[in-house]
C-alpha positions in Angstrom: 80.2 -6.9 68.6 80.3 -9.0 65.9 81.2 -13.0 66.8 83.4 -14.4 64.3 84.5 -18.3 64.0 87.7 -17.5 66.4 88.6 -20.5 68.4 89.8 -17.9 71.0 87.3 -16.2 73.0 86.9 -12.8 72.3 85.6 -11.4 75.8 86.8 -11.7 79.3 84.3 -12.2 81.3 84.0 -8.4 82.2 83.5 -8.1 78.7 86.9 -6.7 77.5 88.8 -8.3 74.7 92.0 -10.0 75.8 95.2 -8.4 74.7 96.9 -11.5 73.0 93.6 -11.8 70.8 94.2 -7.6 69.8 97.9 -8.6 68.9 96.8 -11.5 66.8 94.1 -9.9 64.5 96.3 -6.8 64.1 99.1 -9.2 62.8 96.6 -11.0 60.6 95.4 -7.7 59.2 98.7 -6.3 58.4 100.1 -9.4 56.6 96.5 -9.2 54.7 97.2 -5.8 54.1 101.1 -5.9 53.1 104.2 -7.5 53.5 106.6 -6.2 56.2 108.4 -3.2 54.9 112.1 -3.5 54.2 114.5 -0.5 53.3 115.4 0.1 49.5 119.0 -0.2 50.2 119.7 -2.2 53.4 123.6 -2.0 53.5 123.7 1.8 52.7 125.3 4.2 55.5 123.0 7.0 54.5 121.5 9.3 51.8 122.4 12.2 49.9 120.6 15.6 51.0 118.7 18.3 49.3 120.8 21.5 48.6 120.4 24.4 50.3 121.8 27.9 49.6 124.7 27.6 51.2 126.0 24.2 49.1 129.1 24.6 47.4 129.8 22.9 44.0 132.0 19.9 44.5 130.6 18.5 47.5 127.1 17.1 49.0 125.7 16.6 52.4 124.8 12.7 53.2 122.9 12.6 56.2 123.5 9.0 58.3 121.3 7.2 61.0 122.3 7.2 64.4 123.6 3.6 64.3 125.8 4.3 61.2 127.5 7.8 62.1 130.9 5.6 62.9 131.1 4.0 59.4 131.8 7.4 57.8 135.1 8.7 59.7 137.2 11.7 58.6 138.8 10.9 54.9 136.7 8.1 54.3 136.2 7.6 50.9 132.3 6.6 49.7 130.4 5.5 46.7 127.2 7.5 45.6 124.8 5.6 43.6 123.0 8.5 41.9 119.0 8.4 41.5 119.5 9.0 37.7 121.9 5.9 37.4 125.2 7.6 37.6 128.1 6.5 40.1 130.3 8.7 42.3 133.0 8.5 44.3 133.8 10.9 47.0 135.4 11.9 50.3 134.3 12.9 53.6 136.2 16.1 54.2 134.1 17.4 57.4 132.3 15.5 60.0 130.7 13.3 61.0 128.3 15.6 62.9 125.6 14.3 65.2 122.3 16.3 64.9 119.0 15.7 66.7 116.1 14.6 64.9 113.1 17.0 64.7 114.8 20.2 66.4 117.5 22.6 66.1 120.5 21.5 68.1 120.9 25.0 69.5 116.9 25.0 70.8 116.7 25.8 74.2 114.6 22.9 75.1 117.5 21.0 74.0 120.3 22.8 75.7 118.4 22.7 79.2 117.8 19.0 78.9 121.5 18.4 77.7 122.9 20.5 81.0 120.4 18.5 83.5 122.4 15.0 82.4 120.5 14.3 79.1 117.6 12.3 80.1 115.5 12.5 77.7 117.7 13.3 74.9 115.9 13.0 71.3 117.4 10.4 69.2 119.6 11.8 66.3 121.3 10.9 63.0 124.6 12.1 61.7 125.8 14.6 58.6 129.2 14.7 56.9 130.0 16.9 53.9 131.5 14.8 51.0 133.7 16.1 48.5 133.1 14.7 44.9 136.3 13.1 43.7 134.7 12.1 40.4 132.3 10.3 38.3 132.8 6.3 37.6 132.3 5.7 33.9 133.6 2.4 32.4 135.9 1.7 35.5 137.5 5.3 35.0 137.2 8.4 37.2 136.1 11.4 35.2 135.0 14.8 36.5 131.8 15.0 37.6 129.2 16.9 35.0 126.1 16.6 37.4 125.8 16.6 40.8 124.3 13.1 42.8 120.5 13.8 42.8 118.7 13.9 46.4 118.0 10.6 48.2 120.9 8.7 47.1 122.1 6.0 48.6 126.0 6.1 49.9 128.4 3.2 50.6 131.5 3.3 52.4 134.6 1.6 50.2 136.2 -1.5 51.6 139.9 -1.1 52.9 141.4 -2.7 49.9 139.2 -0.9 47.6 140.1 2.8 49.1 143.9 2.0 48.7 143.6 1.5 45.4 141.3 4.4 44.7 143.8 6.8 47.1 146.7 4.9 45.7 148.5 4.3 48.6 150.7 1.5 47.5 154.5 2.0 47.8 157.6 0.4 49.2 158.4 3.3 51.5 155.8 3.1 54.1 154.9 6.7 56.3 152.4 5.6 58.8 148.6 5.0 58.8 145.6 7.5 57.5 144.2 9.3 60.5 140.5 7.6 60.9 141.5 4.7 58.9 144.4 2.9 60.5 144.1 -0.2 58.3 144.8 2.3 55.6 149.2 2.4 55.0 150.3 5.3 53.2 152.9 4.1 51.3 155.6 5.9 48.8 157.1 4.3 45.7 160.5 3.8 45.4 160.8 3.5 41.7 158.8 5.9 40.7 160.5 9.0 39.1 158.0 11.5 39.2 157.8 11.3 43.2 160.9 11.3 45.3 163.3 12.6 42.9 161.3 15.3 42.4 162.1 16.4 45.8 160.3 16.7 48.8 160.2 19.4 52.0 159.3 18.4 55.8 157.8 21.2 57.3 156.7 22.1 61.0 157.4 23.5 64.2 159.4 22.2 66.9 157.7 19.3 68.9 155.4 18.6 65.9 157.8 15.0 64.9 160.1 16.0 62.2 162.8 14.3 63.1 160.9 11.2 64.0 159.6 11.4 59.8 162.8 12.0 58.5 164.4 9.0 61.0 161.5 7.0 59.7 161.9 8.0 55.9 165.7 7.2 56.4 164.8 3.8 57.8 162.3 2.9 54.9 164.3 4.3 52.2 167.5 2.4 53.2 165.5 -0.8 53.2 164.3 0.0 49.7 167.5 0.0 48.5 168.6 4.0 48.3 171.6 5.8 49.3 170.6 7.9 51.8 172.7 11.1 52.6 171.8 12.8 55.6 173.1 16.3 56.5 173.0 16.8 60.4 173.3 19.8 61.7 172.5 19.1 65.1 173.5 15.6 65.6 170.3 14.4 66.0 170.9 11.3 64.0 174.2 10.0 65.1 172.8 6.9 67.1 170.4 5.5 63.9 172.4 2.4 63.9 170.7 1.7 67.3 167.2 0.5 68.3 165.3 2.9 70.3 165.0 3.1 73.8 162.6 5.8 74.5 159.5 4.2 76.0 157.3 6.4 74.3 158.4 5.3 70.8 158.5 1.5 72.0 154.7 1.6 73.0 153.9 3.5 70.0 155.9 0.7 67.7 154.1 -2.1 70.0 150.7 -0.5 69.1 151.7 -0.6 65.5 153.2 -4.3 65.6 156.5 -2.9 65.1 159.7 -3.8 66.8 162.3 -1.3 67.7 165.4 -1.9 65.4 168.6 0.3 64.2 169.1 1.3 61.1 172.1 -0.9 59.0 174.8 0.2 56.9 175.3 3.6 58.8 178.4 5.7 58.3 178.8 8.6 60.6 181.3 11.5 58.8 182.7 14.6 60.7 185.0 17.4 60.0 188.5 16.6 60.7 189.7 18.3 64.0 185.9 18.5 65.0 184.0 16.4 67.6 181.2 14.5 67.0 177.8 13.6 69.4 178.1 10.5 69.1 182.1 9.6 69.3 181.7 5.6 70.2 179.9 5.0 66.8 181.2 1.8 65.4 181.4 3.4 61.6 183.0 6.5 62.1 185.0 8.5 59.6 186.4 11.9 59.5 187.1 14.0 56.6 188.6 17.2 55.4 187.2 20.1 53.3 189.2 20.9 50.0 189.4 24.6 49.5 190.2 23.9 45.5 186.7 22.1 45.3 184.6 25.3 46.2 183.3 27.6 43.8 184.7 30.7 44.6 181.5 32.9 43.6 179.3 30.6 46.3 182.4 30.7 49.0 181.9 34.6 48.5 178.2 34.6 48.8 178.3 32.0 52.0 181.1 34.6 53.7 178.7 37.5 53.2 181.2 39.3 51.8 180.4 42.9 50.7 180.9 44.3 47.1 184.4 45.9 47.8 185.4 42.7 50.0 184.3 40.3 46.8 186.0 42.5 44.3 189.6 42.1 46.4 188.5 38.1 47.1 188.7 37.8 43.2 191.7 39.6 42.8 193.7 37.6 45.2 192.2 34.5 43.3 193.4 35.3 40.3 196.8 35.8 41.7 196.6 32.5 43.4 196.2 30.9 39.8 199.0 32.8 38.3 201.5 31.7 41.1 200.6 28.0 41.4 201.1 27.9 37.5 204.8 29.7 38.1 205.3 27.2 41.0 204.5 24.3 39.0 201.7 23.2 41.2 198.9 23.4 38.8 198.9 22.8 35.7 202.4 20.5 36.0 205.0 21.5 33.5 204.2 19.7 30.0 201.2 18.4 31.2 198.5 18.7 28.4 195.9 16.9 30.6 196.4 19.3 33.3 196.5 22.5 31.0 193.1 21.2 29.4 191.8 20.5 32.5 193.1 24.1 34.0 191.2 25.7 30.6 187.8 24.1 31.6 187.2 25.2 35.2 184.0 26.2 35.4 184.5 28.4 38.5 180.9 28.7 38.9 180.6 25.1 40.0 183.8 24.4 41.5 187.4 26.0 42.4 190.4 26.2 41.0 192.6 22.4 41.5 195.2 22.9 44.1 194.5 26.1 45.7 194.6 25.5 49.3 193.0 28.0 51.7 196.2 28.7 53.6 197.7 29.4 50.3 194.8 32.1 49.6 195.1 33.4 52.9 198.9 34.6 52.8 198.1 36.2 49.4 195.2 38.2 51.0 197.6 39.2 53.6 200.3 39.7 51.2 197.7 42.3 49.8 196.8 43.8 53.0 200.7 44.1 53.9 201.5 46.0 50.5 198.1 48.3 51.1 199.5 49.2 54.6 202.7 49.8 53.1 204.3 47.0 55.2 205.7 44.9 52.6 208.7 43.6 54.6 206.9 42.8 57.5 204.6 40.0 55.5 205.8 36.4 56.7 203.7 33.9 54.9 202.9 30.5 56.5 202.5 28.0 53.6 205.2 26.0 52.6 205.3 26.6 49.0 205.7 30.7 49.8 208.1 30.5 52.6 211.5 30.2 50.8 212.8 33.7 49.8 212.5 33.6 46.3 208.8 32.6 46.3 208.1 35.3 49.0 209.7 38.0 46.7 207.9 36.8 43.7 204.5 37.3 45.6 205.3 40.6 46.5 206.0 41.9 43.5 203.0 40.6 41.6 201.2 42.1 44.6 202.8 45.4 44.4 201.8 45.2 40.5 198.3 45.1 41.6 198.6 48.3 44.1 196.2 47.2 46.4 194.5 50.1 48.7 192.1 50.2 50.9 193.6 48.2 53.6 190.2 48.0 55.9 188.4 46.0 53.1 191.7 43.6 53.0 191.6 43.5 56.5 188.2 42.5 56.8 188.7 39.6 54.0 191.4 38.2 55.9 189.7 38.3 59.3 187.0 35.8 57.4 189.4 33.9 56.1 191.6 33.9 59.0 188.6 32.5 60.6 188.1 29.8 58.9 191.7 28.7 59.0 191.5 28.5 62.7 188.8 26.2 62.4 191.4 23.6 61.2 189.0 21.6 58.5 190.2 23.0 55.1 193.3 20.7 53.2 194.5 18.8 56.8 197.1 16.5 56.1 195.5 14.2 58.6 191.9 14.2 57.2 191.3 12.5 53.9 188.8 14.6 51.2 185.5 13.2 51.3 184.9 9.9 48.8 181.4 11.2 47.1 181.4 7.8 45.4 181.3 5.8 48.5 178.1 7.9 49.6 176.6 6.6 46.7 176.3 2.6 47.9 173.0 1.2 47.6 171.4 0.3 50.7 173.9 2.7 52.7 173.3 5.8 55.1 175.6 8.5 55.4 175.1 10.7 58.4 177.5 13.9 58.1 177.5 15.4 61.3 177.7 19.3 61.3 177.3 19.6 65.2 180.4 20.9 66.3 181.5 22.9 63.1 181.4 26.2 65.4 180.3 28.2 62.3 177.1 28.4 60.4 179.2 29.4 57.6 181.5 26.3 57.5 178.6 24.4 58.0 177.0 25.6 54.9 180.3 25.6 53.0 180.2 21.7 54.0 176.5 21.2 52.7 177.7 23.4 49.1 180.6 20.9 48.8 178.6 17.7 49.6 176.1 18.8 47.1 178.2 19.5 44.1 180.4 16.8 45.2 177.8 14.1 45.0 176.0 15.6 41.8 179.5 15.3 40.0 179.6 11.5 41.2 176.4 10.8 40.1 177.2 12.2 36.6 180.3 9.9 36.3 178.0 7.2 37.7 175.5 7.4 35.2 177.9 8.7 32.4 179.2 4.9 32.8 176.2 3.4 33.3 174.9 4.8 29.7 178.0 3.8 28.1 178.1 0.1 29.3 174.6 -0.1 28.4 175.2 0.6 24.9 178.0 -1.4 24.4 176.6 -4.4 26.3 173.0 -3.9 26.6 170.7 -3.7 29.8 172.3 -3.9 32.9 171.6 -2.9 36.5 171.0 1.1 37.0 172.9 3.0 39.5 170.9 2.8 43.1 168.7 6.0 43.6 170.0 8.9 46.0 168.0 10.6 48.6 170.1 14.1 50.3 168.5 15.3 53.4 169.2 18.4 54.5 168.5 19.6 58.1 167.9 23.1 59.3 167.2 24.1 55.3 166.7 28.0 56.0 170.1 28.3 57.7 171.6 27.2 54.0 169.1 28.7 51.7 167.7 32.4 53.3 165.0 34.3 52.2 166.8 37.0 53.8 169.7 36.6 51.7 168.2 35.0 48.6 169.6 38.1 46.6 172.8 37.9 47.4 173.0 34.3 47.1 172.5 34.1 43.4 175.3 31.9 42.3 174.5 29.4 45.4 170.6 28.9 44.4 171.5 28.4 40.8 174.0 25.7 41.8 171.3 24.0 44.1 168.6 24.4 41.3 170.6 22.5 38.9 171.8 20.0 41.1 167.5 19.7 41.6 166.5 19.8 37.9 169.6 17.1 36.9 169.0 15.0 39.9 165.3 14.6 38.7 166.9 12.7 35.8 169.5 10.7 37.4 167.4 9.8 40.7 169.1 11.9 42.8 166.0 13.6 45.4 166.5 16.4 47.4 164.5 16.4 51.1 164.1 19.9 52.7 163.7 19.7 56.4 162.8 23.2 58.6 160.9 24.6 61.2 161.0 27.7 59.7 159.5 27.5 56.1 158.9 31.3 56.2 162.8 31.8 55.7 163.3 29.7 52.8 163.1 31.5 49.5 160.0 31.2 47.4 162.2 30.1 44.3 162.9 26.7 46.6 159.2 25.7 46.5 159.1 25.8 43.1 161.5 22.8 43.0 159.6 20.7 45.5 157.0 18.2 44.5 156.3 16.5 47.4 155.2 18.0 51.2 154.9 16.5 54.8 153.0 19.2 56.5 153.3 18.8 60.4 152.2 21.4 62.7 152.4 25.0 62.0 150.6 27.4 64.5 151.6 30.6 62.6 148.8 32.0 60.4 150.8 33.7 57.9 153.0 30.4 57.4 150.0 28.7 56.7 148.9 31.2 54.6 151.8 31.3 52.4 152.0 27.5 52.4 148.4 27.4 51.4 149.3 29.6 48.3 152.1 27.4 47.4 150.7 24.1 47.9 147.7 23.0 46.1 145.0 20.0 46.3 144.9 20.4 49.9 141.3 20.2 51.1 140.6 23.7 53.4 139.4 21.2 56.2 143.1 19.9 56.4 144.3 23.4 56.6 142.4 24.2 59.3 143.4 21.4 61.2 147.3 22.4 60.6 147.5 24.5 63.7 146.1 21.9 65.9 148.0 18.6 64.6 149.3 15.9 67.2 152.4 15.6 67.1 153.5 12.5 64.5 150.4 13.6 62.4 150.9 15.6 59.0 149.2 16.3 56.0 151.0 14.3 53.1 150.9 15.3 49.8 152.7 13.4 47.2 152.0 13.2 43.0 151.3 9.6 43.4 148.3 10.1 45.7 145.3 10.8 44.3 144.3 13.1 47.1 146.2 14.5 50.2 145.8 12.7 53.1 146.0 13.4 57.0 148.2 10.6 58.3 149.7 9.3 61.7 153.5 9.1 60.7 154.6 5.6 62.0 157.5 6.0 65.0 161.0 5.8 64.0 162.3 2.3 65.3 166.0 3.6 65.6 167.4 6.0 68.6 167.6 10.0 68.1 169.9 12.2 70.1 167.6 14.1 72.3 168.2 17.9 71.8 167.7 20.5 74.5 
């Protein structure tokens, strides 16, 4: 060996070179050859991979070193700096998957190693599939024309930038993005293209719909909405109280929230019907007015046959004639009432002052005449009991020459059923004041849990929808008149109407027989978009909703749905949701939901925040 001038001895006594000397020589040699290696992009989490025959347009594969796998969770936003100078934004739609370095994950050697306890497992890397959201050009996201080149560096976006790109901001906070709990999903309260364009909350029992509804009610009330909740089962009759459910309390604590009741809640229920919460501090009984119900919608909701419908309208016309003759409506020498009688649109509402008992007595008179039992007919309505009134009714009915007593009897049975419920035209129950329902920051829960009849519940829902829409039109007419006279002024508050168990109100099976009712809902929905009146349809059976209803809905909150046929139908209806999210729909945990709103850059899988208010448990 050639000796050098190093002060260290190059040989031990046995002729070997000491290890420190060798190490020093190697370091010196490396330093003279080149500086220490540094990665080109030290803060990148990974790099794009080459394409394969299975690659799809709009997505790229990104490989991650082992230590960066946790930095690319599902739904994370990433920025890709392509080697050709272009910049792309994307979202993780699949993965992260862990793959071994240098061998296949299903190789026999690796399978044997893992099953034996993983003593000699090889190092691994991560793989994610990224969907391209667009190409960044001068701060604007445009559709990508090219794909990022292979081996382009990838970075994750910060929480603040991710929220900006996804457009998560909004006064109504629903929950957090699954996998990125620092991101809160918000819904803007003052954008006319969001909540006034109507919402559907869908999912199977136990998926978390009730919690989502309660959360939406609390947040909308806090944002100044007037909220009207049509509660078919009485689940929301305790919203004014803070939750006492231990699971909800723990979940609230994890989110840094406290149990609290919803303020300014009024509980409405039908007169002579019980409520699920008789101790509610703000409880109000109301009665339905038969005169407010459109006769065409009533025929549909009563599910009358064609012959029964014909007899219904025969009796209805007779009722209008008698109201005029008896001076009930229009009143004699009252031009205003005369004009109102001429302008009544019976597709929208009924004939003024026509009561259910009055109308039922007329149908009973028609049945008696059809059975040739004229003298046995005895009316129950006070205005028809006098002998001269009874005789006049029989005269008019005999002129109609009613026949087919079976149809008249079936119609009378339906009307008597409604009358026995004692919910119509009751002296001890005031009519619903729809203007009171439209107060800013107020929640009106209409408890229908004790109606005793789905038909009655649906009549209440139809009446509330039409009554609120009429009151809203009056509010906006007055507001616009005042604005023209006095200049800018405060607009009426936004309104949210939530219809629970919507499939019982608007049924796919009866869609063809409910044309008038559906047209009413359609008119309310379309007019509501201009008047800040939003509808929310909630159901556990979306397959029973008519397809036309989904044409009115612009936003969706989808909880767990296990029926593949229902999921396929929704997939054809709701656009923009990633295939990976659709695949997760049957396995979503309670409280998780796919959230699709028009203000969001893309649909997201969210964990809905627990409700701070008390829900009534339904067995």
